[in-house]
N, C-alpha and C positions, 0 to 999 in steps of 0.2 A: 449532514456533517461535511464541513469543509476540510479538504485534505491538501497539504502543501509540503513539497520537499524542501522549501525554504524555511528559514527560522522564524518566519512570520507569514501572515496572509496579507497580500497586497490589498490596500484599501481598508484595512481593519486594524484595530489596536487590540493588543492582548490585555484583558482585564484580570484574568486569573490563570495561573499555571498549576496543573495538577502533577501527575507523575508520568513516567514513561509507560506507555501502553504497547502491547505487542499482540501479534497473532502468528500462529504457525500451523503448518500441516506437514505431515510426512506421507509421501506417496511412493508406491512401488511401481515398477514397470509392469505393463501388461504383456503377456506372452505374445499375443497377436501383434501388438505394436512393436515389440522387440524383433520379431521376424521381419516385419515390413521395414524397420529401420536397418536391419542387416542387409536387406536387398537394396535399399536406397544408398547405403555406403558403397556398394559396387558401382552403381550408375551415377551417383551424385544427386544432389537436390535437397530440398528442405525435408526435414523429418516432421511432417505435419502431425503425426500422432503424438510426438513429444512436445511440439509447439502447443497443441491443444491441452495436454496434460499440465504443462507449465502455466498456461493461462488460467485453467481451472484452479490450480494451486494458489496462484496470486489472488484470485477473487476470494477464495475461501479464507486465506490467511488475513487479507485486508478486512473482510467482514468481521472476523473474530476480533481484530484490533478495534474496529469501530464500535462493536458491541461493548467492549471494555471501557472505551472512552465515554460512551453514553451513560454507562452505569456510574461513572464518576461525576456526571453532570456537565461534561464538556460539549462544545458545539463545533470544535475544530481539532485537528491534529497537525502539528507542524514538525518539521525536521524528519520527514518520513524517509526511511531507508529500507532496502530489501537485501536479504542475504540468503545464500543457499549453501548447503553442505551435504555430504554423503553420510548417511547414518549406518548403512550396511550395504553389502553388494546388492545392487538393484533397487535400493531405497534412498530417497533424498528428502531433505527437509527444506521447505521454503519458509523463511522467517521475515516478518516485517515489523518495524517498530517506529515509534515517534513519541512526541510529547503532547499529552492531552491538555487543551487550553479552552478558555472561554474568550471569544472575540466579539467585538461589535464593530459595525461599519463606522468608518471615520466620515463624518458629514463635513464637507468643505464649507467654509464660511464664505457666504456670498458678499460681494461689496455692497456697502450702504448706498442705495440709489439716490439718497438725498445729500450725500457727502458730509454727514454729521460726524 
């Protein structure tokens, strides 16, 4: 599955457009990660537990979007965007969406070697 944040896939032409496809996941904080994040806030630095949680969420939401696009018969998703929101205290949603399409590579026309 080709993924693009652009409105097209470079080097490809869109043959068919389906519908908007999306994927989402809602995750809550882990008590252990929360305690470590609190300590990190005191000394500063990256909150690696949250970074890992966000990466896992992105992967899961993206895979769900891809599965929906495949079910429609698409081979690419264009215009991909990510969004996050708080659902409840300690729980957040990661949402990803784009347009499912069928693309094919554009084959460049080679010059006629005989000049015809």
